[in-house]
N, C-alpha and C positions, 0 to 999 in steps of 0.2 A: 142460643137464647132460649130459656125455658118459656113455656106457654104464658103469654101475657095475662090470660084470665086466671091462671094459677097464681101468678105473682100478685095480682089484684086480691085474690082471696086470702093468700098468706098474709098480705099487708093488713087487710081488714081485720083478720083474726087477731094478729099480733097487736095491732093498735087497740082493739077492744080489750085485750088482756092487759095492756099497759095503761088503759084509761085514756088513750089519746083520741081526741075527738076530730082533730083537723090535721091532715097531712097531705103531701103530694110526693110523687116519685117520677123522675124522668130517667130513662135508661137507653143505652145503645150498645150494640155489638158491631164491631168492624172486623171483617175477615179479609186480610190483605195479602196479596202475593205480588212481589215486584222483582224484576231481574235487571241487571246491568251487564254489559259486555265490554271487552277491551281488546282491540286488535285480534278479532276472531276467536276469542276465548271468553267463556262465562267469567265475569268478574265478581259478581255478587248476587246471591239469591236471598231474598228476605220474605219470610212468611210470618205474619203476626195475627193474633186473635186478641183484640182488646175489647173487654167489656166493662162497663161501669154504670152504676146507678147513683143518682143524687137524691137524697131523701130530705124533705123539709117538714118540720113539725112546728105547729103553733100551740102554745099552752093556753091556760085559762085567762091569762092576762093579755093574750094576743101578741106576745112577742115570739120571735121565730128562731129556730136553730136549724142548722144544715149540717149534713154529713154525707160523705161520698164513700162508696165501697165497690169492690169488684165481685162481691159475693152475693148472689141473688137467690140462694136457697132460704128456707124458712128461718134457719138459725141466723144467717147473715142479715136478713131483713129485720129480725127482731132486735138484733144488736144495734143496727143502723137507726131504727126508730127510737130506741132507748137513748142512744148517744145524742141524736138530734133533739130529743125532748129535754135532756139534761142541758144542752147548749142553749135551748130556747130562753132560759132564764137570764142569759148574758146577752141576749139579742138587742138590736137597736130599738129605741123607743119611738123614734120619729120615722115617718114614711115607711112603715113596716111593709115589706112585700105582701101581696095577697094573691088569692087565686085570680087568674084571668077571668073576667066576666063572660069570655067567649070559649072557655075550655070545654064547655058541654055542648056547644053548638054543633049539630051534625055536619060532617063534611063528607063529600062523596067518597065511597070506598075506592081506593085505587087498586087495580089488580096487582097481585104480588108478581112483579116482573123480575124474579131472580133467575139468573141464567147460570147453569152449572159452570164452575170454573174449569179452564182447560189445564192439562198437566203442565208443570214447570218447564219440561223439555221442549214443549211446543212454544212457549213464550221465548225461551232462549233462542230457539231456531229462527223464529220470526225476526227477533232483534238482531241476530248475527247477519241475516240477509239485508236488513235495513242498513246496518253499519257498512257492510261490503258495498252496497249500492252507493252510499254516500262517498266512500273512499275512491270508487271508480268514476264518480261524476266529474271530477277535475283533478288533474295531476297535482295542483297546489294543495288540495284537501289531504292533510296528512293524519288527521285523527278525529275521533268523535268522542272528546273527553267526558261530556255529560250525555248520558242516554238512560232511558228507563222505559220498560214496558210493564204496565201493572194492571192487575184486576182486583176489584174489591166488591165485597157484599156488605151492605149496611142494613141493620135492623134497628128501629128505634120505637120507643113507646112513651106515653105519658098517662098517668092516672092520678086521680085525687079522691079525697073522702067525700066529695059531692057527687060522685058517680061519673066523673069524666073518665073516658077510656079510649085512648087512640093508639094505633100502631101502624107502621108501614115498613116495607123493605124494598130495596132495589139493588141492582148490580151496576157497576161501571167498568170500563176498560179505558186506559189511557196510554199515550206514548209521548215521549219527549226526546227530541234529538237536538244536539248542539255541536256543530262541527268547527274545526279550527284549521287554518292554513299555515304553511310554512313556505316561504319563497326566499331565495338568495337576496340578501340586501333589503328585504322588505319587512315591515312589521307583520306579526301574525294577525290575521283577521278572523272573526268568527260570527256565527249567527245561529239562531235556533228556531224550532217550531214545535207546536203542541197539538194534539188531537185528542178528542174524548168522545166515547159513545156508550151505548148500553152494554155492548158485548164485543169480544175480540173479533168475531167474524164481521161485525159492521164497521170496525175501526178503520179509518182512512189512513192506513200506514203509508201507502204510496204518495198520497197528497202531502204528508208530513216530510217524507224524504225529499220530494221535489221542492217544497217551499224552503227547506233548510239549505239544500244545494244552491237553489237560485239566489237566495239572499247572501249566502257565503261568497259565491262567485262574484256577485255584484259589488262586493266590498274590496275585491282584489286590487283594482286600479284606483287608489285613493289619492286625494290631493288635500293640501292644507286649506283652510278657509280663513278669510279675513274677518276679524271681529267687526260686529256692527249690528244693526237692526235688520231682520229679515222677515218676510212673510213665511209663516210656518204651517205645514200640514202634519197633523198628528195622525199616526196610525191608530186603529181602534184600541190596540193594547196599550199604547203609550198614553192615550187620552184617559182611559179607564184606570191606569196606574195613578195618574194625577188626581182623578176624581176620588179614587179610594184613599189616597194620602190625605185628602182634605174632606173626608166624609163626616168630620165633626160638624160640618155645615148643616147636615140633616139629622144628626144624631140627638135625639131628645135627652138622653142621659148626659151627654157632653154639654148640652145647652143648660140643663139644670145645675150641673157641676161648674158652670161658667168656664168651660174648657172648649169653647166653640167660637167659630166666626160669626155665628147667628145669635139672635136673642129671640125669645118667644114672640116679640112684636114684629119680627120680620116677615111673618106669613103675609102674602099678598104683595110683597115688594118685588120690584123688578131687579133681579140679581144677575141676569145674563142676557145675552142677545136674544131677541124675540125668535130667533131661528131654533133655539135650543129647547128640547124637551127631555126630561130624564124621569124614567119610572124605576122603582125597585119592584121587580116582578118575578117572585120565586116561581110562579106557575107558568112562566113563558115556555111555549113548546120547545124552545131551543135549550132550555136548561135541563141538561141530562140527568143531574142528580137532584131534581126538584123535590123539596120537602113540603108536605102539605100542612105541617103544624110546627110551631117553634118550641123552645124549651119549657114554655109555660102552658103548652097545649092550645095556644091561640092559632086559629087557621091562618095560613100564609095567604097573601093576596097581592094584587097589583096596587101599588101605592104611587100616586103621582107626586114626585118631589119638585120638579120644575116643569111648568107647562108654558110654552112660548116665552121662556125667560123669566117667568114669574114664580117665586117660591110658594109652593102650594101646601106642602105639609112636611112633617118630620117623621122619623122612624121611631116607633114606640114599643116599650114593654107595657105590661099591665099597670105597673107603678107610675111610669112617666106619663102615660095617658091620663091617669086619674089626676095627677098633679097638674097637668096642662089642659085638663078638661077636653080630652080628645079620645079617639078610639085606639085601642092597642092595634098594631099593624102586623104582628107575627114576626118580629125581628128580635126576640129576646132569647138569651141563653141563660140557663138556670145556674144558680150558685149562691155563695154567701152574699155577693153583691150581683144582682141581676145585670147583665150587660146587654147592650143593644148593638147590632151590626147589620150591614146590608146583606141581602140574600143574593140578588142577581140583577145587575143593571141592565136597563133597556134604554139606549140613547138613540134619539131619532129627531126628525124635524117634520112639522106639518105646515110650517110657514113657507111662502114662496119667496125665495131669495131675490134681491134686486138684480144681481147678475149671477151667471153661472161661471164656475171656475173649473179648469181641467189641467191636469199635470202635462197633457200633451201640448198645451199652448202657453202655459205660464212660464215666466222667465225668472230665474234666480230665486226659486222657492226652496225651502228646506223641508224634506220629508223626514220626519222622525219616526224611526221604526220602534226603538224602545228606549226608555229613560232608566238609568241605573242609580245606585246608591241612594234609594229613596229614604232609608232610615237615617242617612247623614245630611242629605241636602234639602230636606223639607222642614220648614218651621211652620207647623201646622196651626199654631195659634196666632202667628203674624200673618199667615196667608202667603208667605213668600217661599220660593224654591230656587235652587241653583244646582243643576243636575247634569252630570255627563250623559251623553246619549250616543246611540248608533243611528246613522242616517245618511242621507244623500242630498247633494245639491242638485236640483232638477232644473234643467233649462230646456223648454220645449220638448219635453218627453225624454230628454237624454239625462240619465242618472249618473252622477259621479260621487263615489263614496267619500265621506268626510273623514279625514285621518283621525282627528280627535277634537272634541269641542264640548262646551257646556252651554246649556240654555238656562236663562234666569228670568224670573218675573214674579208677578203677584197673581195668585190664582183667580181672585175675584175680578181683576182687571182682564185677565185672560178670557174669562166667561163672557164679559162684555164685548170683547174684541172679535168674537166669532163672526166671520163674514160668509161662511159657506159650510153646509153640511151635506156630504154626498149621500146618494140614495142607497148604494150598495152596503150592506152590513156584513160584519164578520163576527164569528163566535170566538170569544176569548175565555180564559178561566173565570174572569170577573163578571162577564155579561156579554151583551150583544151591542154592537156599536159600529157606525160608519167612520170614514175619515173625516176629520174636522179641520177646517181652515181658520187660521187666526191671523188677523191683519198684520201685527208685527211684534216680535219679541227679540230680546237682546241675546246675541250669540257671541260667546268668546272663543276664538280659535286658539291655536298654539301660541 
């Protein structure tokens, strides 16, 4: 990635030359290496370096044009500014995007915590060891069909003609393992786990191996389950998958497009059990790839979405905030249409539950480890879902794997039926969350 100050200078010079008064640029470079293995051999090595910038230009009539390019030298930028300027005359006339009012607010400089990437051979070697350990963890584990060990460096920047200039970089390392069993006369069972950290030497590879093995082995002795209503305990990952599938609830852009379960008037309404609080918190210390500004240069922050069951606020871009008379929240990505998306969920409880629940004492509850087929089984505008899942029937601490079943319900009703939120939280790719107990939901067995 060329020097950001140089890019800012080129952009300014070229804009002056073209008579452009108002523009902004968002850019990023991702340097990615990942490896996969198969039965003791390297299967795939991928290295990629992707960079791109998005340039927006406003003309004298204040309509806007956008163009994207991978070329950030002076020539490339000049062309991008020119193209965006030409496109601006065909831009929308209503609700024209504008600079974020917070793009120039100072944010604390984060130290550049980029960590030198390790050689590919070392990634392969570590992943081969992990695969081997999984295969020897239990005679039934016959393969690790999905696995990946990756390292990534990310640089991003935002600048505009009002003098905004932001940049940051960080490194990530992650591992994903998913193992599969084969036993005579039995259905194959599988399970997976994921870990992420700043660098390969900090990555908890052993924890990932152990979690994958324990989960896979726990699914070996499975039973059919009778259809009916059951008390449900969602794993952190399963709950966040559902929350993500229905994130139109908080998304101001979806609300303005009337593609949401919420309306602007719902702020202040009780939409969930008083036990539930949900923040979108990009800067949470557990968020390894935390970004300090969004695609419009707005600083990211902690946004309270649900507080003790009450809907507190929505996620905004500069444009949605202006239209709904709110503050931008740092959740925008830049483009021809600015989109809004969550950064990092933090789910917790501050309320005291009426009673405590524990898997050690509870009878006939279903612990859902993960829900599948979200793209097919979620009707995000009706609020309903019907999803196959992996999980166990738990009876006083004894877990019996469920052969195959689906869970169905209404998400808003589910939020209201939460009866207990555990203390212990877990880090997942979507955020940080404890196990969530729901009074009852419909389960359909075989």
